[in-house]
PyMOL Python script that loads the backbone (N, CA, C, O; Angstrom):
from pymol import cmd

cmd.read_pdbstr("""\
ATOM      1  N   MET A   1     -31.629  -1.954  23.579  1.00  0.00           N
ATOM      2  CA  MET A   1     -30.399  -1.634  21.706  1.00  0.00           C
ATOM      3  C   MET A   1     -29.290  -2.899  21.692  1.00  0.00           C
ATOM      4  O   MET A   1     -29.280  -3.805  22.526  1.00  0.00           O
ATOM      5  N   TYR A   2     -28.454  -2.779  20.681  1.00  0.00           N
ATOM      6  CA  TYR A   2     -28.361  -3.777  20.173  1.00  0.00           C
ATOM      7  C   TYR A   2     -26.538  -3.480  19.807  1.00  0.00           C
ATOM      8  O   TYR A   2     -26.768  -2.578  19.001  1.00  0.00           O
ATOM      9  N   HIS A   3     -26.186  -3.501  19.808  1.00  0.00           N
ATOM     10  CA  HIS A   3     -24.632  -2.417  19.249  1.00  0.00           C
ATOM     11  C   HIS A   3     -24.286  -4.386  18.590  1.00  0.00           C
ATOM     12  O   HIS A   3     -24.450  -5.447  19.191  1.00  0.00           O
ATOM     13  N   PHE A   4     -23.844  -4.140  17.355  1.00  0.00           N
ATOM     14  CA  PHE A   4     -23.283  -4.699  16.190  1.00  0.00           C
ATOM     15  C   PHE A   4     -21.449  -3.875  16.186  1.00  0.00           C
ATOM     16  O   PHE A   4     -20.898  -2.902  15.671  1.00  0.00           O
ATOM     17  N   CYS A   5     -21.174  -4.768  16.907  1.00  0.00           N
ATOM     18  CA  CYS A   5     -19.267  -5.095  16.441  1.00  0.00           C
ATOM     19  C   CYS A   5     -18.917  -6.565  16.242  1.00  0.00           C
ATOM     20  O   CYS A   5     -19.604  -7.585  16.300  1.00  0.00           O
ATOM     21  N   VAL A   6     -17.356  -6.300  15.935  1.00  0.00           N
ATOM     22  CA  VAL A   6     -16.608  -7.166  16.451  1.00  0.00           C
ATOM     23  C   VAL A   6     -16.316  -7.093  17.316  1.00  0.00           C
ATOM     24  O   VAL A   6     -15.866  -5.999  17.657  1.00  0.00           O
ATOM     25  N   HIS A   7     -16.356  -8.103  18.212  1.00  0.00           N
ATOM     26  CA  HIS A   7     -15.698  -8.595  18.924  1.00  0.00           C
ATOM     27  C   HIS A   7     -13.834  -8.887  19.158  1.00  0.00           C
ATOM     28  O   HIS A   7     -13.170  -9.605  18.411  1.00  0.00           O
ATOM     29  N   LEU A   8     -13.573  -8.528  19.732  1.00  0.00           N
ATOM     30  CA  LEU A   8     -11.220  -8.177  19.261  1.00  0.00           C
ATOM     31  C   LEU A   8     -10.859  -9.292  19.516  1.00  0.00           C
ATOM     32  O   LEU A   8     -10.117  -9.811  18.682  1.00  0.00           O
ATOM     33  N   ARG A   9     -11.240 -10.115  20.780  1.00  0.00           N
ATOM     34  CA  ARG A   9     -10.964 -11.769  20.701  1.00  0.00           C
ATOM     35  C   ARG A   9     -11.475 -12.616  19.602  1.00  0.00           C
ATOM     36  O   ARG A   9     -10.670 -13.412  19.118  1.00  0.00           O
ATOM     37  N   ASN A  10     -12.709 -12.579  19.113  1.00  0.00           N
ATOM     38  CA  ASN A  10     -12.790 -13.560  18.143  1.00  0.00           C
ATOM     39  C   ASN A  10     -11.431 -13.563  16.830  1.00  0.00           C
ATOM     40  O   ASN A  10     -10.825 -14.607  16.587  1.00  0.00           O
ATOM     41  N   TYR A  11     -11.124 -12.288  16.114  1.00  0.00           N
ATOM     42  CA  TYR A  11     -10.945 -11.971  15.328  1.00  0.00           C
ATOM     43  C   TYR A  11      -9.413 -12.019  15.054  1.00  0.00           C
ATOM     44  O   TYR A  11      -8.642 -12.874  14.618  1.00  0.00           O
ATOM     45  N   TRP A  12      -9.267 -10.355  15.627  1.00  0.00           N
ATOM     46  CA  TRP A  12      -8.361  -9.563  15.984  1.00  0.00           C
ATOM     47  C   TRP A  12      -6.901 -10.295  16.806  1.00  0.00           C
ATOM     48  O   TRP A  12      -5.934  -9.550  16.964  1.00  0.00           O
ATOM     49  N   ARG A  13      -6.845 -11.201  17.113  1.00  0.00           N
ATOM     50  CA  ARG A  13      -6.477 -11.811  17.422  1.00  0.00           C
ATOM     51  C   ARG A  13      -5.357 -13.468  17.107  1.00  0.00           C
ATOM     52  O   ARG A  13      -4.383 -14.016  17.623  1.00  0.00           O
ATOM     53  N   TYR A  14      -6.049 -13.628  16.257  1.00  0.00           N
ATOM     54  CA  TYR A  14      -5.284 -14.234  15.214  1.00  0.00           C
ATOM     55  C   TYR A  14      -3.806 -14.039  14.886  1.00  0.00           C
ATOM     56  O   TYR A  14      -3.596 -12.979  14.297  1.00  0.00           O
ATOM     57  N   ASP A  15      -2.903 -14.668  15.078  1.00  0.00           N
ATOM     58  CA  ASP A  15      -1.813 -14.663  14.272  1.00  0.00           C
ATOM     59  C   ASP A  15      -0.825 -15.149  13.331  1.00  0.00           C
ATOM     60  O   ASP A  15      -0.088 -16.129  13.447  1.00  0.00           O
ATOM     61  N   MET A  16      -0.947 -14.062  12.093  1.00  0.00           N
ATOM     62  CA  MET A  16      -0.878 -14.951  11.281  1.00  0.00           C
ATOM     63  C   MET A  16       0.596 -16.038  10.521  1.00  0.00           C
ATOM     64  O   MET A  16       0.870 -16.847   9.635  1.00  0.00           O
ATOM     65  N   ARG A  17       1.383 -14.944  12.169  1.00  0.00           N
ATOM     66  CA  ARG A  17       3.392 -15.181  11.939  1.00  0.00           C
ATOM     67  C   ARG A  17       3.271 -16.957  12.290  1.00  0.00           C
ATOM     68  O   ARG A  17       4.063 -17.756  11.792  1.00  0.00           O
ATOM     69  N   LYS A  18       1.949 -17.442  13.387  1.00  0.00           N
ATOM     70  CA  LYS A  18       2.194 -18.910  14.068  1.00  0.00           C
ATOM     71  C   LYS A  18       1.416 -19.555  13.215  1.00  0.00           C
ATOM     72  O   LYS A  18       0.743 -20.498  13.631  1.00  0.00           O
ATOM     73  N   ASP A  19       1.347 -19.050  11.471  1.00  0.00           N
ATOM     74  CA  ASP A  19      -0.059 -20.042  11.056  1.00  0.00           C
ATOM     75  C   ASP A  19       0.949 -21.085  10.242  1.00  0.00           C
ATOM     76  O   ASP A  19       2.116 -20.700  10.173  1.00  0.00           O
ATOM     77  N   LYS A  20       0.594 -22.535   9.533  1.00  0.00           N
ATOM     78  CA  LYS A  20       1.459 -23.442   9.300  1.00  0.00           C
ATOM     79  C   LYS A  20       1.779 -23.326   7.796  1.00  0.00           C
ATOM     80  O   LYS A  20       2.841 -23.468   7.189  1.00  0.00           O
ATOM     81  N   ILE A  21       0.088 -22.918   7.238  1.00  0.00           N
ATOM     82  CA  ILE A  21       0.026 -22.232   6.419  1.00  0.00           C
ATOM     83  C   ILE A  21       1.307 -20.387   5.356  1.00  0.00           C
ATOM     84  O   ILE A  21       1.807 -20.065   4.278  1.00  0.00           O
ATOM     85  N   VAL A  22       1.146 -19.976   6.564  1.00  0.00           N
ATOM     86  CA  VAL A  22       1.796 -18.621   6.236  1.00  0.00           C
ATOM     87  C   VAL A  22       3.203 -18.988   6.057  1.00  0.00           C
ATOM     88  O   VAL A  22       3.794 -18.735   5.007  1.00  0.00           O
ATOM     89  N   GLU A  23       3.862 -19.688   7.236  1.00  0.00           N
ATOM     90  CA  GLU A  23       5.019 -20.316   7.452  1.00  0.00           C
ATOM     91  C   GLU A  23       5.481 -20.956   6.243  1.00  0.00           C
ATOM     92  O   GLU A  23       6.651 -20.590   6.123  1.00  0.00           O
ATOM     93  N   GLN A  24       5.191 -21.691   5.320  1.00  0.00           N
ATOM     94  CA  GLN A  24       5.845 -23.077   4.696  1.00  0.00           C
ATOM     95  C   GLN A  24       5.293 -21.668   2.730  1.00  0.00           C
ATOM     96  O   GLN A  24       5.814 -21.525   1.624  1.00  0.00           O
ATOM     97  N   VAL A  25       4.560 -21.305   3.151  1.00  0.00           N
ATOM     98  CA  VAL A  25       4.834 -20.333   1.722  1.00  0.00           C
ATOM     99  C   VAL A  25       5.897 -19.465   1.929  1.00  0.00           C
ATOM    100  O   VAL A  25       6.479 -19.004   0.947  1.00  0.00           O
ATOM    101  N   ARG A  26       6.299 -19.120   3.256  1.00  0.00           N
ATOM    102  CA  ARG A  26       7.046 -18.202   3.452  1.00  0.00           C
ATOM    103  C   ARG A  26       8.769 -18.940   2.740  1.00  0.00           C
ATOM    104  O   ARG A  26       9.673 -18.608   1.973  1.00  0.00           O
ATOM    105  N   LYS A  27       8.171 -20.660   4.067  1.00  0.00           N
ATOM    106  CA  LYS A  27       9.364 -21.491   3.865  1.00  0.00           C
ATOM    107  C   LYS A  27      10.215 -21.146   1.987  1.00  0.00           C
ATOM    108  O   LYS A  27      11.347 -20.803   1.646  1.00  0.00           O
ATOM    109  N   ASN A  28       8.798 -21.506   1.131  1.00  0.00           N
ATOM    110  CA  ASN A  28       8.982 -22.082  -0.226  1.00  0.00           C
ATOM    111  C   ASN A  28       9.195 -20.293  -1.221  1.00  0.00           C
ATOM    112  O   ASN A  28       9.377 -20.218  -2.436  1.00  0.00           O
ATOM    113  N   ARG A  29       9.140 -19.626  -0.689  1.00  0.00           N
ATOM    114  CA  ARG A  29       9.344 -18.089  -1.312  1.00  0.00           C
ATOM    115  C   ARG A  29      10.398 -18.194  -0.957  1.00  0.00           C
ATOM    116  O   ARG A  29      11.156 -18.579  -1.846  1.00  0.00           O
ATOM    117  N   GLU A  30      11.093 -17.932   0.503  1.00  0.00           N
ATOM    118  CA  GLU A  30      11.922 -17.925   0.215  1.00  0.00           C
ATOM    119  C   GLU A  30      13.497 -18.739  -0.595  1.00  0.00           C
ATOM    120  O   GLU A  30      14.455 -18.234  -1.181  1.00  0.00           O
ATOM    121  N   ARG A  31      13.093 -20.361  -0.218  1.00  0.00           N
ATOM    122  CA  ARG A  31      13.804 -21.256  -0.820  1.00  0.00           C
ATOM    123  C   ARG A  31      14.063 -20.478  -2.267  1.00  0.00           C
ATOM    124  O   ARG A  31      15.156 -20.120  -2.703  1.00  0.00           O
ATOM    125  N   LEU A  32      12.475 -20.276  -3.029  1.00  0.00           N
ATOM    126  CA  LEU A  32      12.714 -19.562  -4.953  1.00  0.00           C
ATOM    127  C   LEU A  32      14.056 -18.987  -5.003  1.00  0.00           C
ATOM    128  O   LEU A  32      15.049 -19.241  -5.684  1.00  0.00           O
ATOM    129  N   PHE A  33      13.756 -17.998  -3.934  1.00  0.00           N
ATOM    130  CA  PHE A  33      14.636 -16.833  -4.442  1.00  0.00           C
ATOM    131  C   PHE A  33      15.806 -17.400  -4.473  1.00  0.00           C
ATOM    132  O   PHE A  33      16.363 -17.521  -5.564  1.00  0.00           O
ATOM    133  N   ALA A  34      16.559 -17.966  -3.040  1.00  0.00           N
ATOM    134  CA  ALA A  34      18.173 -18.327  -3.061  1.00  0.00           C
ATOM    135  C   ALA A  34      17.837 -18.601  -3.900  1.00  0.00           C
ATOM    136  O   ALA A  34      18.196 -17.776  -4.741  1.00  0.00           O
ATOM    137  N   GLN A  35      16.876 -19.902  -4.616  1.00  0.00           N
ATOM    138  CA  GLN A  35      18.399 -19.918  -6.224  1.00  0.00           C
ATOM    139  C   GLN A  35      18.537 -19.503  -7.288  1.00  0.00           C
ATOM    140  O   GLN A  35      19.033 -19.765  -8.384  1.00  0.00           O
ATOM    141  N   PHE A  36      17.744 -18.451  -6.513  1.00  0.00           N
ATOM    142  CA  PHE A  36      17.619 -16.918  -7.728  1.00  0.00           C
ATOM    143  C   PHE A  36      18.725 -15.713  -8.084  1.00  0.00           C
ATOM    144  O   PHE A  36      18.892 -14.806  -8.899  1.00  0.00           O
ATOM    145  N   ASP A  37      19.440 -16.390  -6.784  1.00  0.00           N
ATOM    146  CA  ASP A  37      20.295 -14.964  -5.396  1.00  0.00           C
ATOM    147  C   ASP A  37      19.446 -13.886  -5.461  1.00  0.00           C
ATOM    148  O   ASP A  37      19.863 -12.728  -5.503  1.00  0.00           O
ATOM    149  N   TYR A  38      18.169 -14.214  -5.472  1.00  0.00           N
ATOM    150  CA  TYR A  38      17.971 -12.314  -4.701  1.00  0.00           C
ATOM    151  C   TYR A  38      17.765 -12.033  -5.654  1.00  0.00           C
ATOM    152  O   TYR A  38      17.102 -11.042  -5.348  1.00  0.00           O
ATOM    153  N   ASN A  39      17.738 -12.038  -7.287  1.00  0.00           N
ATOM    154  CA  ASN A  39      18.031 -12.108  -7.975  1.00  0.00           C
ATOM    155  C   ASN A  39      16.211 -11.908  -8.768  1.00  0.00           C
ATOM    156  O   ASN A  39      15.500 -12.910  -8.843  1.00  0.00           O
ATOM    157  N   ILE A  40      15.601 -10.270  -9.377  1.00  0.00           N
ATOM    158  CA  ILE A  40      14.234 -10.274  -8.961  1.00  0.00           C
ATOM    159  C   ILE A  40      14.428 -10.975 -11.068  1.00  0.00           C
ATOM    160  O   ILE A  40      13.915 -12.035 -11.428  1.00  0.00           O
ATOM    161  N   LYS A  41      14.983 -10.345 -11.727  1.00  0.00           N
ATOM    162  CA  LYS A  41      15.686 -10.400 -12.805  1.00  0.00           C
ATOM    163  C   LYS A  41      15.387 -11.610 -13.321  1.00  0.00           C
ATOM    164  O   LYS A  41      14.542 -12.024 -14.115  1.00  0.00           O
ATOM    165  N   LYS A  42      16.728 -12.337 -12.363  1.00  0.00           N
ATOM    166  CA  LYS A  42      16.912 -14.246 -12.965  1.00  0.00           C
ATOM    167  C   LYS A  42      15.254 -14.531 -12.389  1.00  0.00           C
ATOM    168  O   LYS A  42      14.939 -15.681 -12.693  1.00  0.00           O
ATOM    169  N   PHE A  43      14.364 -13.958 -11.805  1.00  0.00           N
ATOM    170  CA  PHE A  43      13.070 -15.194 -11.695  1.00  0.00           C
ATOM    171  C   PHE A  43      12.349 -14.372 -12.642  1.00  0.00           C
ATOM    172  O   PHE A  43      11.484 -14.959 -13.291  1.00  0.00           O
ATOM    173  N   SER A  44      12.550 -12.917 -12.900  1.00  0.00           N
ATOM    174  CA  SER A  44      11.377 -13.036 -13.711  1.00  0.00           C
ATOM    175  C   SER A  44      11.410 -13.488 -14.558  1.00  0.00           C
ATOM    176  O   SER A  44      10.273 -13.915 -14.759  1.00  0.00           O
ATOM    177  N   ASP A  45      12.634 -13.986 -16.098  1.00  0.00           N
ATOM    178  CA  ASP A  45      13.244 -14.094 -16.557  1.00  0.00           C
ATOM    179  C   ASP A  45      12.637 -15.847 -17.118  1.00  0.00           C
ATOM    180  O   ASP A  45      12.027 -16.250 -18.109  1.00  0.00           O
ATOM    181  N   PHE A  46      13.293 -16.608 -15.676  1.00  0.00           N
ATOM    182  CA  PHE A  46      12.673 -17.925 -15.334  1.00  0.00           C
ATOM    183  C   PHE A  46      11.360 -17.779 -15.887  1.00  0.00           C
ATOM    184  O   PHE A  46      11.029 -17.957 -17.058  1.00  0.00           O
ATOM    185  N   ILE A  47      10.616 -17.418 -14.871  1.00  0.00           N
ATOM    186  CA  ILE A  47       8.822 -17.214 -14.597  1.00  0.00           C
ATOM    187  C   ILE A  47       8.375 -17.248 -16.452  1.00  0.00           C
ATOM    188  O   ILE A  47       7.789 -18.079 -17.145  1.00  0.00           O
ATOM    189  N   LEU A  48       8.965 -15.968 -16.724  1.00  0.00           N
ATOM    190  CA  LEU A  48       8.889 -16.364 -18.523  1.00  0.00           C
ATOM    191  C   LEU A  48       9.098 -17.205 -19.493  1.00  0.00           C
ATOM    192  O   LEU A  48       8.475 -17.071 -20.547  1.00  0.00           O
ATOM    193  N   GLU A  49       9.962 -18.170 -19.327  1.00  0.00           N
ATOM    194  CA  GLU A  49      10.668 -18.908 -19.636  1.00  0.00           C
ATOM    195  C   GLU A  49      10.519 -20.080 -19.634  1.00  0.00           C
ATOM    196  O   GLU A  49      11.039 -21.039 -20.204  1.00  0.00           O
ATOM    197  N   ALA A  50       9.188 -19.800 -18.416  1.00  0.00           N
ATOM    198  CA  ALA A  50       8.508 -21.559 -18.477  1.00  0.00           C
ATOM    199  C   ALA A  50       7.094 -20.908 -18.857  1.00  0.00           C
ATOM    200  O   ALA A  50       6.556 -21.879 -19.388  1.00  0.00           O
ATOM    201  N   GLN A  51       6.694 -20.463 -18.882  1.00  0.00           N
ATOM    202  CA  GLN A  51       5.384 -19.827 -19.817  1.00  0.00           C
ATOM    203  C   GLN A  51       5.669 -20.399 -21.365  1.00  0.00           C
ATOM    204  O   GLN A  51       5.290 -21.440 -21.903  1.00  0.00           O
ATOM    205  N   MET A  52       6.556 -19.208 -21.900  1.00  0.00           N
ATOM    206  CA  MET A  52       6.700 -19.817 -22.962  1.00  0.00           C
ATOM    207  C   MET A  52       6.869 -21.507 -23.012  1.00  0.00           C
ATOM    208  O   MET A  52       6.357 -22.027 -24.003  1.00  0.00           O
ATOM    209  N   LYS A  53       7.528 -22.407 -22.057  1.00  0.00           N
ATOM    210  CA  LYS A  53       7.938 -23.978 -22.887  1.00  0.00           C
ATOM    211  C   LYS A  53       6.224 -24.606 -22.574  1.00  0.00           C
ATOM    212  O   LYS A  53       6.035 -25.822 -22.579  1.00  0.00           O
ATOM    213  N   GLU A  54       4.929 -23.505 -22.283  1.00  0.00           N
ATOM    214  CA  GLU A  54       4.102 -24.212 -22.025  1.00  0.00           C
ATOM    215  C   GLU A  54       3.057 -23.999 -22.847  1.00  0.00           C
ATOM    216  O   GLU A  54       1.871 -24.168 -22.564  1.00  0.00           O
ATOM    217  N   LYS A  55       3.653 -23.505 -24.196  1.00  0.00           N
ATOM    218  CA  LYS A  55       3.236 -23.583 -25.373  1.00  0.00           C
ATOM    219  C   LYS A  55       1.690 -22.974 -25.261  1.00  0.00           C
ATOM    220  O   LYS A  55       0.808 -23.482 -25.954  1.00  0.00           O
ATOM    221  N   ARG A  56       1.391 -21.856 -24.356  1.00  0.00           N
ATOM    222  CA  ARG A  56       0.350 -21.706 -24.636  1.00  0.00           C
ATOM    223  C   ARG A  56      -0.005 -20.026 -24.394  1.00  0.00           C
ATOM    224  O   ARG A  56       0.871 -19.235 -24.045  1.00  0.00           O
ATOM    225  N   LYS A  57      -1.116 -19.715 -24.585  1.00  0.00           N
ATOM    226  CA  LYS A  57      -1.576 -18.151 -25.348  1.00  0.00           C
ATOM    227  C   LYS A  57      -0.899 -17.508 -24.350  1.00  0.00           C
ATOM    228  O   LYS A  57      -1.330 -17.981 -23.298  1.00  0.00           O
ATOM    229  N   ILE A  58       0.076 -16.537 -24.081  1.00  0.00           N
ATOM    230  CA  ILE A  58       0.067 -15.471 -23.251  1.00  0.00           C
ATOM    231  C   ILE A  58      -0.346 -14.284 -23.547  1.00  0.00           C
ATOM    232  O   ILE A  58      -0.030 -13.658 -24.558  1.00  0.00           O
ATOM    233  N   ILE A  59      -1.216 -13.847 -22.506  1.00  0.00           N
ATOM    234  CA  ILE A  59      -2.511 -12.956 -22.799  1.00  0.00           C
ATOM    235  C   ILE A  59      -1.607 -11.429 -22.467  1.00  0.00           C
ATOM    236  O   ILE A  59      -1.567 -11.451 -21.237  1.00  0.00           O
ATOM    237  N   THR A  60      -0.786  -9.981 -22.966  1.00  0.00           N
ATOM    238  CA  THR A  60      -0.158  -9.564 -22.034  1.00  0.00           C
ATOM    239  C   THR A  60      -1.647  -7.987 -22.191  1.00  0.00           C
ATOM    240  O   THR A  60      -2.664  -7.749 -22.842  1.00  0.00           O
ATOM    241  N   LEU A  61      -0.661  -7.246 -20.933  1.00  0.00           N
ATOM    242  CA  LEU A  61      -1.599  -6.089 -20.179  1.00  0.00           C
ATOM    243  C   LEU A  61      -2.219  -5.105 -21.858  1.00  0.00           C
ATOM    244  O   LEU A  61      -3.292  -4.707 -22.312  1.00  0.00           O
ATOM    245  N   LYS A  62      -1.473  -5.103 -22.065  1.00  0.00           N
ATOM    246  CA  LYS A  62      -1.744  -3.927 -23.583  1.00  0.00           C
ATOM    247  C   LYS A  62      -3.313  -5.249 -24.474  1.00  0.00           C
ATOM    248  O   LYS A  62      -4.374  -4.963 -25.029  1.00  0.00           O
ATOM    249  N   GLU A  63      -2.711  -6.463 -24.203  1.00  0.00           N
ATOM    250  CA  GLU A  63      -3.667  -6.978 -25.113  1.00  0.00           C
ATOM    251  C   GLU A  63      -4.809  -7.067 -24.880  1.00  0.00           C
ATOM    252  O   GLU A  63      -5.683  -7.104 -25.746  1.00  0.00           O
ATOM    253  N   MET A  64      -5.027  -7.124 -23.466  1.00  0.00           N
ATOM    254  CA  MET A  64      -6.159  -6.774 -22.160  1.00  0.00           C
ATOM    255  C   MET A  64      -6.762  -5.551 -22.428  1.00  0.00           C
ATOM    256  O   MET A  64      -7.965  -5.430 -22.660  1.00  0.00           O
ATOM    257  N   ARG A  65      -5.838  -4.506 -22.400  1.00  0.00           N
ATOM    258  CA  ARG A  65      -6.417  -3.219 -22.346  1.00  0.00           C
ATOM    259  C   ARG A  65      -7.479  -2.661 -24.299  1.00  0.00           C
ATOM    260  O   ARG A  65      -8.363  -1.897 -24.685  1.00  0.00           O
ATOM    261  N   SER A  66      -6.753  -3.465 -24.718  1.00  0.00           N
ATOM    262  CA  SER A  66      -7.003  -3.311 -26.856  1.00  0.00           C
ATOM    263  C   SER A  66      -8.407  -3.955 -26.198  1.00  0.00           C
ATOM    264  O   SER A  66      -9.095  -3.004 -25.826  1.00  0.00           O
ATOM    265  N   LYS A  67      -9.151  -5.372 -25.891  1.00  0.00           N
ATOM    266  CA  LYS A  67      -9.886  -5.391 -25.718  1.00  0.00           C
ATOM    267  C   LYS A  67     -11.572  -4.855 -24.765  1.00  0.00           C
ATOM    268  O   LYS A  67     -12.793  -4.867 -24.917  1.00  0.00           O
ATOM    269  N   GLU A  68     -10.328  -4.372 -23.614  1.00  0.00           N
ATOM    270  CA  GLU A  68     -11.156  -3.585 -23.072  1.00  0.00           C
ATOM    271  C   GLU A  68     -12.460  -2.340 -23.670  1.00  0.00           C
ATOM    272  O   GLU A  68     -13.652  -2.091 -23.485  1.00  0.00           O
ATOM    273  N   LYS A  69     -11.485  -1.917 -24.336  1.00  0.00           N
ATOM    274  CA  LYS A  69     -11.956  -0.307 -25.091  1.00  0.00           C
ATOM    275  C   LYS A  69     -12.481  -0.847 -26.300  1.00  0.00           C
ATOM    276  O   LYS A  69     -12.793  -0.023 -27.159  1.00  0.00           O
ATOM    277  N   LYS A  70     -12.720  -2.598 -26.661  1.00  0.00           N
ATOM    278  CA  LYS A  70     -14.131  -2.922 -27.744  1.00  0.00           C
ATOM    279  C   LYS A  70     -14.667  -2.745 -27.145  1.00  0.00           C
ATOM    280  O   LYS A  70     -15.877  -2.811 -27.361  1.00  0.00           O
TER     281      LYS A  70
END
""", "prot")
cmd.dss("prot")
cmd.show_as("cartoon", "prot")
cmd.util.cbc("prot")
cmd.orient("prot")
């Protein structure tokens, strides 16, 4: 009889807190939000303004839902 299971030592002991990529993402997130005084409104306004400067068509959730109904 075979037991199909995941061995704990293979997968579950991997600690994401020590991952270099995760550390870099967290550091960049901290730097970015510090730039906007940890104010989500200022950050979202910045993102929307940057999107407008790109001059690409921005599809809203409302537009996506209306396309799904068709």
